[in-house]
TIMARRO-160465 format. One record per residue (C-alpha): residue number from 1; x, y, z. Coordinates in steps of 0.25 Angstrom, whole numbers, plus 5000, padded with zeros to 4 digits. Example, Ala and Ser with C-alpha at 12.3 -4.5 7.8 and 13.67 -1.06 7.14 Angstrom:
2
  seq     u     v     w
    1  5049  4982  5031
    2  5055  4996  5029
***
This chain:
384
  seq     u     v     w
    1  4990  5005  5112
    2  5003  5000  5114
    3  5014  5006  5107
    4  5014  4996  5098
    5  5000  4995  5094
    6  5001  5010  5092
    7  5008  5007  5079
    8  5000  4999  5074
    9  4989  5009  5069
   10  5000  5017  5061
   11  5005  5006  5055
   12  4991  5001  5049
   13  4990  5017  5046
   14  5000  5012  5035
   15  4994  5000  5031
   16  4982  5007  5028
   17  4990  5017  5019
   18  4995  5006  5012
   19  4982  5001  5007
   20  4976  5016  5004
   21  4987  5019  4996
   22  4988  5004  4991
   23  4973  5008  4985
   24  4973  5022  4982
   25  4988  5023  4977
   26  4985  5019  4962
   27  4976  5032  4959
   28  4990  5037  4959
   29  4998  5025  4953
   30  4987  5024  4941
   31  4994  5031  4929
   32  5007  5027  4930
   33  5002  5012  4934
   34  4992  5011  4922
   35  5002  5015  4913
   36  5012  5007  4917
   37  5003  4995  4916
   38  4996  5000  4903
   39  4982  4999  4908
   40  4973  5009  4906
   41  4974  5020  4918
   42  4957  5017  4921
   43  4962  5004  4925
   44  4971  5010  4938
   45  4955  5011  4945
   46  4955  4995  4946
   47  4965  4995  4953
   48  4959  5004  4964
   49  4946  4997  4963
   50  4954  4984  4964
   51  4961  4987  4975
   52  4947  4994  4983
   53  4937  4983  4978
   54  4946  4972  4985
   55  4948  4977  4998
   56  4933  4981  5002
   57  4931  4967  4998
   58  4942  4960  5004
   59  4945  4970  5017
   60  4930  4964  5024
   61  4933  4949  5019
   62  4947  4948  5023
   63  4945  4954  5037
   64  4931  4944  5038
   65  4938  4931  5034
   66  4953  4934  5037
   67  4953  4943  5048
   68  4943  4933  5056
   69  4956  4924  5055
   70  4968  4933  5057
   71  4972  4942  5065
   72  4975  4959  5061
   73  4991  4958  5060
   74  4989  4945  5053
   75  4980  4953  5042
   76  4986  4965  5043
   77  5001  4958  5039
   78  4993  4950  5028
   79  4987  4963  5021
   80  4999  4969  5022
   81  5007  4959  5016
   82  4996  4957  5004
   83  4997  4973  5003
   84  5011  4973  5003
   85  5012  4962  4992
   86  5002  4967  4982
   87  5008  4981  4982
   88  5022  4975  4978
   89  5013  4968  4968
   90  5007  4980  4964
   91  5020  4987  4961
   92  5024  4974  4951
   93  5011  4972  4944
   94  5015  4971  4929
   95  5000  4971  4926
   96  4988  4978  4931
   97  4981  4964  4932
   98  4992  4963  4942
   99  4992  4975  4949
  100  4978  4975  4950
  101  4977  4960  4957
  102  4989  4967  4968
  103  4978  4979  4971
  104  4970  4968  4975
  105  4980  4961  4983
  106  4984  4973  4991
  107  4969  4977  4994
  108  4966  4963  4999
  109  4980  4967  5008
  110  4974  4979  5011
  111  4961  4973  5015
  112  4967  4964  5025
  113  4974  4977  5031
  114  4965  4990  5032
  115  4954  4985  5042
  116  4961  4976  5049
  117  4971  4988  5053
  118  4958  4996  5056
  119  4953  4986  5065
  120  4967  4981  5072
  121  4968  4995  5075
  122  4956  4999  5081
  123  4957  4986  5090
  124  4971  4991  5097
  125  4964  5005  5101
  126  4953  5006  5111
  127  4940  5009  5105
  128  4941  5026  5107
  129  4954  5024  5098
  130  4950  5019  5087
  131  4945  5031  5080
  132  4961  5038  5081
  133  4966  5023  5077
  134  4957  5021  5065
  135  4962  5034  5061
  136  4977  5032  5062
  137  4974  5017  5053
  138  4968  5024  5044
  139  4976  5035  5044
  140  4984  5027  5033
  141  4973  5026  5023
  142  4969  5040  5024
  143  4981  5045  5020
  144  4983  5034  5009
  145  4969  5038  5005
  146  4973  5053  5004
  147  4987  5050  5000
  148  4989  5037  4994
  149  4987  5042  4978
  150  4997  5054  4979
  151  5009  5046  4986
  152  5007  5033  4977
  153  5006  5044  4965
  154  5020  5051  4970
  155  5026  5037  4971
  156  5023  5035  4957
  157  5030  5046  4953
  158  5041  5041  4960
  159  5040  5026  4959
  160  5031  5024  4947
  161  5017  5016  4951
  162  5026  5002  4956
  163  5034  5011  4965
  164  5022  5017  4971
  165  5015  5004  4974
  166  5030  4999  4979
  167  5030  5010  4988
  168  5016  5006  4994
  169  5018  4991  4994
  170  5032  4996  5004
  171  5023  5003  5012
  172  5014  4991  5013
  173  5026  4984  5018
  174  5030  4993  5029
  175  5015  4992  5035
  176  5017  4976  5032
  177  5031  4977  5041
  178  5026  4986  5052
  179  5012  4978  5052
  180  5019  4965  5055
  181  5028  4972  5066
  182  5017  4980  5073
  183  5003  4974  5070
  184  5000  4967  5084
  185  4999  4953  5085
  186  4992  4950  5097
  187  4976  4956  5090
  188  4972  4943  5088
  189  4956  4948  5086
  190  4952  4946  5072
  191  4950  4957  5063
  192  4936  4954  5056
  193  4923  4947  5061
  194  4909  4942  5057
  195  4901  4947  5048
  196  4888  4949  5055
  197  4887  4965  5063
  198  4892  4962  5079
  199  4884  4966  5088
  200  4871  4965  5083
  201  4875  4980  5076
  202  4866  4981  5062
  203  4875  4979  5051
  204  4869  4991  5045
  205  4878  5000  5052
  206  4891  4995  5049
  207  4887  4997  5034
  208  4883  5010  5034
  209  4896  5012  5040
  210  4903  5006  5029
  211  4894  5012  5020
  212  4899  5027  5024
  213  4913  5021  5023
  214  4910  5020  5008
  215  4903  5032  5006
  216  4913  5041  5013
  217  4925  5034  5005
  218  4917  5037  4991
  219  4915  5050  4994
  220  4930  5054  4999
  221  4935  5045  4986
  222  4926  5052  4976
  223  4934  5064  4979
  224  4948  5058  4983
  225  4947  5050  4971
  226  4949  5061  4960
  227  4957  5069  4971
  228  4966  5075  4961
  229  4958  5078  4951
  230  4948  5086  4960
  231  4961  5094  4965
  232  4966  5096  4951
  233  4955  5098  4942
  234  4943  5103  4951
  235  4950  5111  4961
  236  4961  5116  4954
  237  4974  5110  4960
  238  4987  5111  4953
  239  4994  5098  4950
  240  5007  5105  4958
  241  4998  5106  4971
  242  4990  5094  4970
  243  5000  5087  4977
  244  4997  5096  4989
  245  4981  5095  4989
  246  4983  5080  4989
  247  4993  5081  5001
  248  4982  5091  5008
  249  4971  5081  5005
  250  4980  5069  5011
  251  4983  5078  5024
  252  4970  5081  5026
  253  4964  5065  5025
  254  4973  5060  5034
  255  4970  5072  5045
  256  4957  5070  5042
  257  4957  5055  5046
  258  4967  5059  5058
  259  4958  5069  5065
  260  4946  5057  5063
  261  4956  5048  5071
  262  4956  5060  5082
  263  4941  5060  5082
  264  4935  5050  5079
  265  4935  5044  5093
  266  4934  5057  5101
  267  4922  5061  5093
  268  4917  5049  5089
  269  4917  5042  5074
  270  4903  5045  5071
  271  4903  5063  5071
  272  4917  5061  5064
  273  4911  5052  5053
  274  4900  5065  5051
  275  4911  5076  5053
  276  4920  5069  5040
  277  4906  5067  5032
  278  4904  5084  5034
  279  4916  5088  5032
  280  4918  5079  5019
  281  4904  5085  5013
  282  4908  5100  5016
  283  4922  5098  5009
  284  4915  5091  4996
  285  4906  5100  4996
  286  4917  5112  4995
  287  4922  5105  4984
  288  4911  5108  4975
  289  4916  5122  4976
  290  4926  5130  4964
  291  4937  5127  4975
  292  4952  5130  4971
  293  4962  5122  4972
  294  4965  5125  4989
  295  4951  5125  4991
  296  4949  5113  4983
  297  4961  5106  4989
  298  4957  5109  5003
  299  4944  5105  5001
  300  4949  5091  4997
  301  4957  5089  5008
  302  4945  5092  5018
  303  4938  5080  5011
  304  4952  5073  5013
  305  4950  5077  5028
  306  4934  5074  5030
  307  4933  5062  5023
  308  4944  5055  5032
  309  4937  5058  5045
  310  4928  5047  5041
  311  4936  5034  5041
  312  4941  5033  5054
  313  4928  5036  5063
  314  4921  5027  5052
  315  4930  5016  5055
  316  4928  5019  5069
  317  4912  5018  5068
  318  4914  5005  5061
  319  4920  4998  5072
  320  4912  5004  5082
  321  4899  4998  5076
  322  4906  4983  5078
  323  4913  4974  5090
  324  4930  4975  5087
  325  4929  4962  5080
  326  4922  4966  5067
  327  4932  4978  5066
  328  4941  4973  5055
  329  4927  4967  5048
  330  4920  4984  5047
  331  4933  4990  5045
  332  4936  4980  5033
  333  4922  4984  5029
  334  4927  4999  5031
  335  4937  4998  5022
  336  4931  4991  5011
  337  4921  5002  5012
  338  4931  5012  5012
  339  4938  5004  4999
  340  4924  5005  4991
  341  4923  5019  4993
  342  4936  5021  4990
  343  4933  5014  4976
  344  4917  5021  4974
  345  4922  5034  4978
  346  4933  5035  4968
  347  4924  5029  4957
  348  4914  5040  4960
  349  4924  5052  4958
  350  4928  5044  4944
  351  4915  5045  4941
  352  4911  5059  4945
  353  4925  5064  4940
  354  4922  5058  4925
  355  4906  5061  4923
  356  4904  5073  4931
  357  4916  5079  4935
  358  4924  5083  4946
  359  4917  5094  4954
  360  4906  5081  4957
  361  4916  5074  4964
  362  4913  5081  4978
  363  4897  5081  4974
  364  4899  5065  4973
  365  4906  5064  4987
  366  4897  5073  4995
  367  4885  5064  4987
  368  4893  5052  4993
  369  4895  5057  5007
  370  4881  5061  5008
  371  4878  5046  5006
  372  4888  5043  5016
  373  4884  5052  5027
  374  4868  5047  5025
  375  4873  5031  5028
  376  4881  5037  5039
  377  4867  5043  5045
  378  4861  5030  5044
  379  4872  5024  5050
  380  4870  5034  5063
  381  4856  5030  5063
  382  4859  5014  5064
  383  4866  5018  5075
  384  4858  5024  5082
***
């Protein structure tokens, strides 16, 4: 990899951070936003749903249509432009409906960027470096997942919700500028492919892997969606200590992604996925005990570490099933699966908390994890 190419995965990681923060930051903006736009606080959930649903549908469709006609650089620049413009539109929105449409546009921009970024990154390196480069790109989304809401909340306190969204928009403009400067121009390979399974591979194998992505993200977001409530009400973490507990959660989440990148190419993606399953199951089981604030925060941070071990080897397994011209399409499907998992897990968390109680969230997560592990066993049987 040339010196200029070495910058590319880190620039793509910035793009993934902007996408992730855009999708999840609304959770931190909700109260101020709904007051200003004079809508019911429950309506803020539609802003999350609109983004997740749009992304899930448009990511594979964009790769299959636009990705067949345009090179990765063009798709990434177009997506970055749409994302930046829609964030500025969001910051200036004078009605809830205008903001909702802006969120749909943001999701479309993100859907152009995310799978194309992963496919471009792995095209720059040898096969035995795929795990490391995917971990670099995905580090941006991991950081957004564990830190996007606190960052948005902090910016809202300083600048208001419009200022917070504008701040994310500035980050999107920075990504657009860096992408225009450093994205390789000589990558003529189109990032999408045909709908048929290549090489005679049964479509069941990729489908099972994608179901695993939905299941794993659902499992994690049953816990993540109500993290503040879990820490405060279930484990007794004080309001003063809450930012420190969330910071610990974020640090270990980023560390898990880094470890995944370091180990995926060495030990293989399969064993690392099972380490993620086993470790997450262990920490979720510990959450059923009566833990104090310190142990509770530590165990929750352990969930973040084990959960983020999953993404990099999962993507490596997916691209290993198909030829290079299909990488963009299967990674787009994986991105869609991730957002479906986030939406389902968050919804399940709310339903459990309302109808049973916060204490039951780990039980719900363990149930989802068991189903996901069963599907992964089926995938292994098919591969053999």
